C-alpha positions in Angstrom: 163.6 79.3 275.6 161.7 80.3 278.7 159.9 83.6 278.6 161.6 86.0 281.2 160.0 88.9 283.1 161.1 92.3 283.8 161.1 94.1 287.3 161.8 97.5 288.5 161.8 98.4 292.0 161.0 102.1 291.9 162.9 103.3 295.0 163.0 106.9 296.2 166.7 106.8 296.3 167.5 104.1 293.8 166.0 101.9 291.2 166.3 98.2 291.1 165.8 96.6 287.5 165.9 92.7 287.0 165.3 90.1 284.4 164.2 86.4 285.5 161.5 84.2 287.0 162.0 84.1 290.5 164.7 84.2 293.0 166.3 81.2 292.0 166.5 82.4 288.1 167.9 86.3 287.9 169.4 86.8 284.5 170.7 90.1 285.0 170.0 92.7 287.4 171.1 96.7 287.7 171.0 99.7 290.3 171.2 103.1 289.8 170.5 106.2 291.9 166.9 107.8 291.4 167.5 111.2 289.6 165.1 113.4 287.7 162.2 111.0 286.2 163.5 111.3 282.3 166.7 110.0 282.8 165.9 107.4 285.4 163.2 105.8 283.5 165.2 105.9 280.4 168.1 104.2 282.2 165.2 101.2 283.1 164.0 101.3 279.5 167.6 100.8 277.9 168.6 98.0 280.5 165.4 95.9 279.6 166.1 96.7 275.5 169.8 95.2 276.4 168.2 92.5 278.0 165.8 91.5 275.5 168.8 91.3 272.9 170.5 88.7 275.1 167.3 86.8 276.2 164.6 87.6 273.7 161.5 89.1 274.3 160.2 89.8 277.7 156.8 88.4 278.8 155.6 91.5 280.6 157.6 94.1 283.2 156.4 95.0 286.8 156.8 97.8 288.9 156.7 98.2 292.6 157.1 102.1 293.0 157.8 104.4 295.8 154.4 106.6 296.0 151.7 107.8 296.7 150.6 106.1 293.5 147.5 105.6 291.6 147.5 101.6 291.4 143.8 101.5 289.9 143.9 100.1 286.1 140.4 101.5 285.6 142.0 104.9 286.2 143.2 107.6 283.7 146.2 107.8 285.7 146.8 104.4 286.2 150.8 103.9 286.9 151.4 107.6 287.9 153.4 108.6 291.1 151.2 111.0 292.4 151.6 113.6 295.3 155.0 112.8 296.4 157.3 115.1 297.9 160.4 113.6 296.1 161.4 116.5 293.5 160.4 116.3 290.1 158.6 113.2 290.3 155.1 114.5 291.4 152.5 113.6 288.7 155.0 111.3 286.6 153.4 108.4 284.5 155.9 105.9 285.2 154.0 102.6 284.1 152.7 104.6 280.5 156.2 105.9 279.5 157.6 101.9 280.2 154.7 100.4 278.4 154.9 102.6 275.5 158.7 102.4 274.9 159.1 98.7 275.5 155.6 97.5 273.9 154.7 95.1 276.9 152.0 94.7 279.6 152.8 96.4 282.6 152.0 95.5 286.1 152.2 98.4 288.5 151.9 98.8 292.4 153.4 100.3 295.4 156.7 99.3 296.4 155.4 97.6 299.7 152.5 96.0 298.2 155.2 94.7 295.6 157.3 93.5 298.5 154.5 92.0 300.2 153.6 90.1 297.1 157.2 88.7 296.9 157.1 87.7 300.3 153.7 86.0 299.7 155.3 84.0 296.7 158.6 83.0 298.1 159.3 84.2 301.4 158.0 84.6 304.8 154.2 85.1 303.8 154.0 82.0 302.0 150.6 80.0 302.4 149.2 83.2 304.2 146.1 85.2 302.8 146.1 87.8 305.3 149.1 89.7 306.7 151.1 92.9 306.6 154.5 94.2 305.2 156.2 97.0 306.9 159.4 98.4 305.1 161.3 100.9 307.8 164.0 102.8 306.1 164.3 106.1 304.5 160.7 106.5 304.7 158.1 103.9 306.2 155.4 102.3 304.1 153.0 99.1 304.6 151.4 97.0 302.4 149.9 93.5 302.4 147.1 91.0 301.7 143.7 90.5 303.0 141.9 87.8 302.1 144.2 86.8 299.3 144.4 90.3 297.5 146.8 92.8 297.7 145.4 96.0 299.9 143.8 98.5 297.7 140.7 100.8 298.4 140.3 104.5 298.1 143.8 104.2 296.5 146.5 102.5 298.8 147.5 101.6 302.3 149.3 104.8 303.9 150.7 102.5 306.8 153.7 104.9 307.4 151.6 108.0 308.1 149.6 106.4 311.2 149.3 108.9 313.9 150.7 107.5 316.9 151.4 108.6 320.7 154.1 111.3 321.0 155.2 111.9 324.6 157.1 115.1 323.8 158.3 115.5 327.3 160.3 112.1 326.4 160.7 112.9 323.0 160.6 116.9 321.9 161.8 116.1 318.5 159.3 117.7 316.3 159.0 114.8 313.5 160.4 114.5 309.9 157.1 114.3 307.7 156.7 117.2 305.7 152.9 116.4 305.9 152.1 115.7 309.2 155.2 116.3 311.2 155.1 113.6 314.0 153.4 110.7 312.3 154.9 107.4 312.7 157.6 108.1 309.5 158.0 111.4 311.1 159.4 109.9 314.3 160.8 106.3 313.3 162.1 106.6 310.1 165.7 106.5 309.2 165.9 110.3 308.7 164.4 111.0 311.7 166.5 109.1 313.8 169.6 110.6 312.2 168.1 114.2 312.9 166.9 113.4 316.5 170.5 112.0 317.4 172.4 114.4 315.1 174.4 111.1 313.4 173.2 108.7 310.8 171.2 106.0 312.4 173.3 103.5 311.3 176.3 104.8 313.0 174.3 104.4 316.6 175.6 101.7 318.6 173.0 98.6 319.6 172.7 99.9 323.1 172.1 103.4 322.2 168.6 104.7 323.9 167.2 105.6 320.3 166.7 102.0 319.7 164.3 101.5 322.6 162.5 104.5 321.3 162.2 103.3 318.1 161.2 99.9 319.3 158.3 101.7 321.3 157.0 103.8 318.2 157.0 100.8 316.0 155.3 98.8 318.7 152.8 101.0 318.8 151.9 101.1 315.3 152.3 97.5 315.2 149.1 97.2 317.9 147.2 99.4 315.8 147.4 96.8 312.4 146.8 93.9 314.7 143.8 95.2 316.2 142.5 97.1 312.8 143.7 94.3 310.4 144.4 91.1 312.4 146.8 89.8 310.2 148.1 86.4 310.5 151.9 87.7 310.4 153.9 90.9 310.1 156.9 91.1 308.2 159.2 94.0 308.8 162.0 94.9 306.4 163.8 98.2 305.6 167.1 99.3 306.5 166.7 100.4 310.0 165.7 97.0 310.7 169.0 95.8 310.0 169.5 96.7 313.8 168.4 93.1 314.6 168.3 94.1 318.4 164.8 95.6 317.3 162.9 92.4 316.6 163.3 91.2 320.5 162.3 94.4 321.5 159.0 94.4 319.5 158.5 90.8 320.7 158.6 92.1 324.4 156.8 95.6 323.5 153.7 94.6 321.4 152.3 91.9 323.9 152.5 94.7 327.1 150.9 97.1 324.8 148.1 94.6 323.7 147.8 93.6 327.4 146.4 90.3 326.7 143.4 91.7 325.0 144.2 89.9 321.7 143.9 86.2 322.8 145.8 84.3 320.1 148.6 81.6 320.4 150.6 83.4 317.7 151.1 86.5 320.1 150.7 85.0 323.5 153.0 82.0 322.7 155.1 82.6 319.5 155.3 86.3 318.7 159.0 85.2 317.4 157.0 83.6 314.7 154.7 86.2 314.2 156.7 89.7 313.8 159.6 88.2 311.4 162.2 89.7 308.9 161.5 89.3 305.2 162.3 85.9 304.0 163.7 87.2 300.7 165.8 90.1 302.7 166.4 93.0 300.4 165.2 91.4 297.3 161.6 91.2 298.3 160.8 94.3 296.4 162.1 93.6 292.9 160.9 89.9 293.2 157.7 91.0 294.2 157.9 93.3 290.9 158.3 90.2 288.9 155.1 88.7 290.4 153.6 92.0 289.3 154.6 91.7 285.8 153.6 88.1 285.9 149.9 89.0 286.8 150.1 91.5 284.0 151.2 89.1 281.4 148.4 86.7 282.7 145.6 89.6 282.3 146.9 90.5 278.7 146.6 86.9 277.9 143.2 86.4 279.1 141.8 89.9 277.3 143.2 88.5 273.7 
């Protein structure tokens, strides 16, 4: 019997848990609301226990979690969600609880790095070694690869909290972020759009002025990422990007802001293939978590 992997996409509003080996082999999947840590993690653990009774022992479990998190395996707080504003989740040991309950190797990283990993293995970033993945939804986050490695450093990228130009006359909205006010997430996340216009973002028509403003904020962020990280491709997902009109807006606005400074055919001639939606759609996160589990299993095997 094929050894299967467990995966957890631990989002701020919902958890997605799955068992399988890849996009064409998902044996079981469950989704449930993110409530308090003990209750939520217990639901995930019970799901994997049930699946092991059905399919046999899993190789490992990968977790791609909302953050900020500690993804450094050398740290005493590896696998923790740290300074999140999410009620009751601050300083929660996620990976350790799962590892101790199931007795399996556990891989752990941010939700956006997990999604980037999924897109690199099976989606829109295959065969690239330098790219970014950005999610625009309830929050904004970014991750990706640089020279074939997931982006880490002091901790991990916090691309959603980039400070971008804010024209207070054109947009007097103060911003949604509890830490920075009018950072990228504070101005361009789904909740920010809803607060600014007085109705949920998904209910606004495609020709609403909200989307021109949104595209402008996102384009400023993408230009900063292009100039600092020089990614070979930018993959953008998340609930807000279900507004498909945003992609052509970005394809037009990003080159305007760059003003021919970056002389790359990818931007100057084929930007529709440079700024793209996820190839895996909404499954990038949970599939990337599966790859995190696979990597954890390989490390555990090498250490034996």
